[in-house]
Backbone as JSON Lines, residues from 0, in Angstrom:
{"i":0,"aa":"M","n":[8.19,156.07,-2.63],"ca":[9.23,155.1,-2.38],"c":[10.5,155.76,-1.86]}
{"i":1,"aa":"S","n":[10.42,157.0,-1.46],"ca":[11.62,157.7,-0.99],"c":[12.06,157.22,0.39]}
{"i":2,"aa":"N","n":[11.27,156.37,1.03],"ca":[11.65,155.89,2.36],"c":[12.44,154.58,2.32]}
{"i":3,"aa":"I","n":[12.86,154.13,1.16],"ca":[13.64,152.9,1.04],"c":[15.11,153.22,1.32]}
{"i":4,"aa":"L","n":[15.69,152.45,2.22],"ca":[17.1,152.64,2.57],"c":[17.97,151.8,1.65]}
{"i":5,"aa":"T","n":[19.05,152.39,1.21],"ca":[20.01,151.62,0.42],"c":[21.16,151.22,1.34]}
{"i":6,"aa":"F","n":[21.55,149.98,1.25],"ca":[22.62,149.48,2.09],"c":[23.94,149.57,1.32]}
{"i":7,"aa":"P","n":[24.99,149.91,2.04],"ca":[26.28,150.01,1.35],"c":[26.7,148.63,0.81]}
{"i":8,"aa":"V","n":[27.28,148.66,-0.35],"ca":[27.76,147.44,-0.97],"c":[29.27,147.41,-0.82]}
{"i":9,"aa":"K","n":[29.79,146.26,-0.44],"ca":[31.23,146.14,-0.29],"c":[31.89,146.3,-1.65]}
{"i":10,"aa":"E","n":[32.84,147.23,-1.7],"ca":[33.52,147.53,-2.96],"c":[34.49,146.39,-3.29]}
{"i":11,"aa":"Q","n":[34.41,145.93,-4.52],"ca":[35.33,144.88,-4.98],"c":[36.71,145.48,-5.2]}
{"i":12,"aa":"P","n":[37.76,144.78,-4.76],"ca":[39.09,145.33,-5.0],"c":[39.37,145.4,-6.5]}
{"i":13,"aa":"K","n":[39.96,146.52,-6.91],"ca":[40.23,146.67,-8.34],"c":[41.51,145.91,-8.7]}
{"i":14,"aa":"E","n":[41.57,145.51,-9.94],"ca":[42.73,144.78,-10.42],"c":[43.91,145.74,-10.53]}
{"i":15,"aa":"R","n":[45.07,145.29,-10.14],"ca":[46.27,146.13,-10.18],"c":[46.75,146.32,-11.62]}
{"i":16,"aa":"T","n":[47.25,147.52,-11.89],"ca":[47.87,147.8,-13.18],"c":[49.26,147.14,-13.19]}
{"i":17,"aa":"P","n":[49.89,147.03,-14.36],"ca":[51.23,146.42,-14.4],"c":[52.23,147.13,-13.49]}
{"i":18,"aa":"L","n":[52.22,148.46,-13.45],"ca":[53.16,149.17,-12.57],"c":[52.81,148.96,-11.1]}
{"i":19,"aa":"E","n":[51.54,148.92,-10.77],"ca":[51.14,148.65,-9.39],"c":[51.6,147.26,-8.98]}
{"i":20,"aa":"T","n":[51.53,146.31,-9.88],"ca":[51.98,144.95,-9.6],"c":[53.49,144.92,-9.35]}
{"i":21,"aa":"I","n":[54.24,145.7,-10.12],"ca":[55.69,145.78,-9.91],"c":[55.99,146.36,-8.53]}
{"i":22,"aa":"V","n":[55.3,147.43,-8.17],"ca":[55.51,148.06,-6.86],"c":[55.12,147.07,-5.75]}
{"i":23,"aa":"E","n":[54.0,146.4,-5.93],"ca":[53.55,145.42,-4.94],"c":[54.6,144.32,-4.74]}
{"i":24,"aa":"Q","n":[55.16,143.81,-5.82],"ca":[56.17,142.75,-5.72],"c":[57.43,143.26,-5.03]}
{"i":25,"aa":"E","n":[57.85,144.48,-5.36],"ca":[59.03,145.05,-4.7],"c":[58.8,145.19,-3.19]}
{"i":26,"aa":"L","n":[57.62,145.65,-2.83],"ca":[57.3,145.79,-1.41],"c":[57.23,144.43,-0.72]}
{"i":27,"aa":"L","n":[56.67,143.44,-1.39],"ca":[56.64,142.08,-0.82],"c":[58.05,141.56,-0.62]}
{"i":28,"aa":"D","n":[58.93,141.81,-1.6],"ca":[60.32,141.38,-1.49],"c":[61.03,142.04,-0.3]}
{"i":29,"aa":"L","n":[60.58,143.25,0.05],"ca":[61.16,143.96,1.19],"c":[60.49,143.6,2.51]}
{"i":30,"aa":"G","n":[59.5,142.7,2.46],"ca":[58.85,142.23,3.68],"c":[57.65,143.05,4.12]}
{"i":31,"aa":"A","n":[57.08,143.84,3.23],"ca":[55.93,144.66,3.59],"c":[54.69,143.79,3.76]}
{"i":32,"aa":"D","n":[53.81,144.22,4.68],"ca":[52.54,143.52,4.83],"c":[51.52,144.11,3.84]}
{"i":33,"aa":"Q","n":[50.38,143.46,3.73],"ca":[49.38,143.88,2.74],"c":[48.85,145.28,3.01]}
{"i":34,"aa":"Y","n":[48.71,145.65,4.29],"ca":[48.22,146.99,4.61],"c":[49.19,148.05,4.09]}
{"i":35,"aa":"M","n":[50.49,147.85,4.31],"ca":[51.49,148.8,3.84],"c":[51.46,148.88,2.31]}
{"i":36,"aa":"I","n":[51.36,147.75,1.66],"ca":[51.31,147.72,0.2],"c":[50.12,148.53,-0.31]}
{"i":37,"aa":"D","n":[48.95,148.3,0.29],"ca":[47.75,149.03,-0.13],"c":[47.89,150.53,0.08]}
{"i":38,"aa":"V","n":[48.46,150.93,1.22],"ca":[48.65,152.36,1.51],"c":[49.6,152.99,0.5]}
{"i":39,"aa":"V","n":[50.74,152.36,0.25],"ca":[51.73,152.91,-0.66],"c":[51.17,153.01,-2.08]}
{"i":40,"aa":"I","n":[50.52,151.94,-2.53],"ca":[49.99,151.96,-3.9],"c":[48.87,152.99,-4.03]}
{"i":41,"aa":"E","n":[48.05,153.14,-3.01],"ca":[46.99,154.16,-3.07],"c":[47.59,155.56,-3.16]}
{"i":42,"aa":"R","n":[48.64,155.82,-2.38],"ca":[49.29,157.12,-2.42],"c":[49.95,157.39,-3.77]}
{"i":43,"aa":"M","n":[50.41,156.34,-4.41],"ca":[51.15,156.47,-5.66],"c":[50.25,156.36,-6.9]}
{"i":44,"aa":"E","n":[48.96,156.25,-6.7],"ca":[48.04,155.98,-7.81],"c":[48.21,156.96,-8.97]}
{"i":45,"aa":"K","n":[48.18,158.24,-8.7],"ca":[48.32,159.24,-9.77],"c":[49.71,159.19,-10.39]}
{"i":46,"aa":"F","n":[50.73,159.05,-9.56],"ca":[52.11,158.96,-10.05],"c":[52.26,157.76,-10.99]}
{"i":47,"aa":"L","n":[51.73,156.62,-10.59],"ca":[51.84,155.42,-11.42],"c":[51.07,155.56,-12.72]}
{"i":48,"aa":"A","n":[49.94,156.24,-12.67],"ca":[49.18,156.47,-13.9],"c":[49.97,157.35,-14.87]}
{"i":49,"aa":"L","n":[50.63,158.37,-14.33],"ca":[51.45,159.25,-15.18],"c":[52.68,158.52,-15.7]}
{"i":50,"aa":"A","n":[53.25,157.65,-14.88],"ca":[54.48,156.94,-15.26],"c":[54.25,155.83,-16.27]}
{"i":51,"aa":"S","n":[53.03,155.46,-16.5],"ca":[52.76,154.34,-17.39],"c":[52.42,154.79,-18.82]}
{"i":52,"aa":"F","n":[52.83,156.0,-19.17],"ca":[52.55,156.49,-20.52],"c":[53.36,155.69,-21.54]}
{"i":53,"aa":"E","n":[52.88,155.7,-22.74],"ca":[53.57,155.02,-23.86],"c":[53.79,156.05,-24.96]}
{"i":54,"aa":"F","n":[54.97,156.01,-25.54],"ca":[55.22,156.85,-26.7],"c":[54.47,156.27,-27.89]}
{"i":55,"aa":"D","n":[53.79,157.11,-28.61],"ca":[53.07,156.66,-29.8],"c":[53.76,157.3,-31.0]}
{"i":56,"aa":"L","n":[54.79,156.64,-31.46],"ca":[55.6,157.19,-32.54],"c":[55.3,156.43,-33.82]}
{"i":57,"aa":"K","n":[54.48,157.04,-34.64],"ca":[54.13,156.43,-35.93],"c":[54.64,157.35,-37.03]}
{"i":58,"aa":"M","n":[55.21,156.75,-38.04],"ca":[55.69,157.56,-39.16],"c":[55.64,156.74,-40.43]}
{"i":59,"aa":"K","n":[55.47,157.45,-41.52],"ca":[55.51,156.82,-42.83],"c":[56.87,157.13,-43.43]}
{"i":60,"aa":"V","n":[57.5,156.1,-43.95],"ca":[58.85,156.26,-44.51],"c":[58.83,155.71,-45.92]}
{"i":61,"aa":"S","n":[59.38,156.48,-46.83],"ca":[59.46,156.01,-48.21],"c":[60.53,154.91,-48.31]}
{"i":62,"aa":"K","n":[60.43,154.09,-49.31],"ca":[61.4,153.02,-49.5],"c":[62.8,153.58,-49.69]}
{"i":63,"aa":"E","n":[62.9,154.75,-50.3],"ca":[64.2,155.37,-50.52],"c":[64.85,155.78,-49.19]}
{"i":64,"aa":"C","n":[64.05,156.14,-48.23],"ca":[64.55,156.61,-46.93],"c":[64.78,155.47,-45.94]}
{"i":65,"aa":"L","n":[64.21,154.34,-46.2],"ca":[64.2,153.26,-45.22],"c":[65.59,152.82,-44.79]}
{"i":66,"aa":"E","n":[66.51,152.7,-45.72],"ca":[67.87,152.27,-45.37],"c":[68.54,153.26,-44.42]}
{"i":67,"aa":"E","n":[68.41,154.54,-44.75],"ca":[69.01,155.56,-43.86],"c":[68.34,155.56,-42.5]}
{"i":68,"aa":"M","n":[67.02,155.38,-42.47],"ca":[66.3,155.31,-41.19],"c":[66.8,154.14,-40.37]}
{"i":69,"aa":"N","n":[66.97,152.98,-41.0],"ca":[67.47,151.8,-40.3],"c":[68.86,152.02,-39.73]}
{"i":70,"aa":"E","n":[69.69,152.75,-40.44],"ca":[71.06,152.97,-40.0],"c":[71.17,154.06,-38.94]}
{"i":71,"aa":"N","n":[70.38,155.12,-39.05],"ca":[70.58,156.29,-38.19],"c":[69.45,156.58,-37.21]}
{"i":72,"aa":"V","n":[68.24,156.58,-37.7],"ca":[67.13,157.04,-36.86],"c":[66.68,155.97,-35.87]}
{"i":73,"aa":"F","n":[66.45,154.76,-36.34],"ca":[65.92,153.72,-35.45],"c":[66.86,153.39,-34.3]}
{"i":74,"aa":"P","n":[68.19,153.31,-34.52],"ca":[69.08,153.1,-33.37],"c":[69.01,154.24,-32.36]}
{"i":75,"aa":"A","n":[68.9,155.48,-32.84],"ca":[68.79,156.62,-31.94],"c":[67.5,156.55,-31.12]}
{"i":76,"aa":"I","n":[66.42,156.15,-31.77],"ca":[65.15,156.01,-31.06],"c":[65.25,154.9,-30.01]}
{"i":77,"aa":"S","n":[65.88,153.8,-30.34],"ca":[66.06,152.7,-29.38],"c":[66.87,153.14,-28.17]}
{"i":78,"aa":"E","n":[67.93,153.9,-28.41],"ca":[68.74,154.41,-27.3],"c":[67.93,155.35,-26.42]}
{"i":79,"aa":"M","n":[67.13,156.21,-27.05],"ca":[66.31,157.13,-26.3],"c":[65.29,156.37,-25.45]}
{"i":80,"aa":"Q","n":[64.67,155.33,-26.01],"ca":[63.7,154.54,-25.26],"c":[64.37,153.88,-24.05]}
{"i":81,"aa":"A","n":[65.56,153.33,-24.25],"ca":[66.28,152.68,-23.15],"c":[66.62,153.7,-22.06]}
{"i":82,"aa":"S","n":[67.03,154.9,-22.47],"ca":[67.37,155.94,-21.51],"c":[66.14,156.38,-20.71]}
{"i":83,"aa":"V","n":[65.03,156.57,-21.4],"ca":[63.78,156.95,-20.71],"c":[63.34,155.85,-19.76]}
{"i":84,"aa":"R","n":[63.41,154.6,-20.2],"ca":[63.03,153.47,-19.35],"c":[63.9,153.4,-18.09]}
{"i":85,"aa":"D","n":[65.22,153.55,-18.27],"ca":[66.13,153.51,-17.11],"c":[65.85,154.65,-16.13]}
{"i":86,"aa":"T","n":[65.61,155.84,-16.67],"ca":[65.3,156.99,-15.82],"c":[63.99,156.79,-15.08]}
{"i":87,"aa":"M","n":[62.98,156.28,-15.76],"ca":[61.68,156.03,-15.11],"c":[61.83,154.98,-14.01]}
{"i":88,"aa":"N","n":[62.66,153.96,-14.23],"ca":[62.9,152.96,-13.19],"c":[63.53,153.59,-11.95]}
{"i":89,"aa":"E","n":[64.49,154.48,-12.16],"ca":[65.13,155.17,-11.03],"c":[64.14,156.06,-10.3]}
{"i":90,"aa":"I","n":[63.33,156.79,-11.05],"ca":[62.32,157.66,-10.44],"c":[61.33,156.83,-9.63]}
{"i":91,"aa":"L","n":[60.88,155.72,-10.19],"ca":[59.94,154.85,-9.5],"c":[60.54,154.29,-8.22]}
{"i":92,"aa":"T","n":[61.79,153.86,-8.28],"ca":[62.47,153.33,-7.1],"c":[62.58,154.38,-6.01]}
{"i":93,"aa":"E","n":[62.97,155.59,-6.39],"ca":[63.08,156.67,-5.41],"c":[61.74,156.99,-4.77]}
{"i":94,"aa":"R","n":[60.68,156.98,-5.56],"ca":[59.35,157.29,-5.02],"c":[58.9,156.19,-4.06]}
{"i":95,"aa":"V","n":[59.14,154.94,-4.41],"ca":[58.76,153.83,-3.52],"c":[59.53,153.94,-2.21]}
{"i":96,"aa":"L","n":[60.83,154.21,-2.27],"ca":[61.63,154.36,-1.05],"c":[61.11,155.52,-0.19]}
{"i":97,"aa":"H","n":[60.74,156.61,-0.83],"ca":[60.17,157.75,-0.12],"c":[58.87,157.34,0.59]}
{"i":98,"aa":"E","n":[58.0,156.63,-0.12],"ca":[56.73,156.2,0.48],"c":[56.95,155.23,1.64]}
{"i":99,"aa":"I","n":[57.95,154.38,1.54],"ca":[58.27,153.47,2.64],"c":[58.7,154.27,3.87]}
{"i":100,"aa":"R","n":[59.59,155.25,3.67],"ca":[60.04,156.08,4.8],"c":[58.86,156.83,5.4]}
{"i":101,"aa":"L","n":[58.0,157.4,4.56],"ca":[56.84,158.14,5.05],"c":[55.91,157.22,5.85]}
{"i":102,"aa":"Y","n":[55.66,156.03,5.32],"ca":[54.8,155.07,6.0],"c":[55.38,154.72,7.37]}
{"i":103,"aa":"N","n":[56.68,154.43,7.42],"ca":[57.32,154.07,8.69],"c":[57.27,155.22,9.7]}
{"i":104,"aa":"L","n":[57.48,156.44,9.25],"ca":[57.38,157.6,10.14],"c":[55.97,157.75,10.69]}
{"i":105,"aa":"E","n":[54.98,157.55,9.85],"ca":[53.59,157.64,10.31],"c":[53.27,156.55,11.31]}
{"i":106,"aa":"M","n":[53.76,155.35,11.08],"ca":[53.5,154.26,12.01],"c":[54.18,154.52,13.36]}
{"i":107,"aa":"Q","n":[55.37,155.11,13.33],"ca":[56.05,155.46,14.58],"c":[55.29,156.55,15.35]}
{"i":108,"aa":"A","n":[54.73,157.49,14.62],"ca":[53.99,158.58,15.25],"c":[52.71,158.09,15.91]}
{"i":109,"aa":"V","n":[52.12,157.05,15.37],"ca":[50.87,156.51,15.92],"c":[51.13,155.76,17.23]}
{"i":110,"aa":"R","n":[52.3,155.18,17.34],"ca":[52.62,154.39,18.54],"c":[52.83,155.21,19.76]}
């Protein structure tokens, strides 16, 4: 049966991750066509996977420590999370802008 030919199967488009969806919406808002969106998201695939990490901060706190944790530690953790989120948003924006410029340069070179 080694003479049986297998025909290529059309690959189903994969569902976008939450960060890919955000990038897609930003590009749509900027007037990008679907081809540009697909190219940019494909180029950013590894970056977006790395950027979508979650902190897994689990701790056990005694009842005696809980009040102090509520007053000092938890607010500091919240501030740190906000700072990391803001920085990641800036990094993501810069990367998307870079990919847009790269895409436009490549399209100009093809013409």
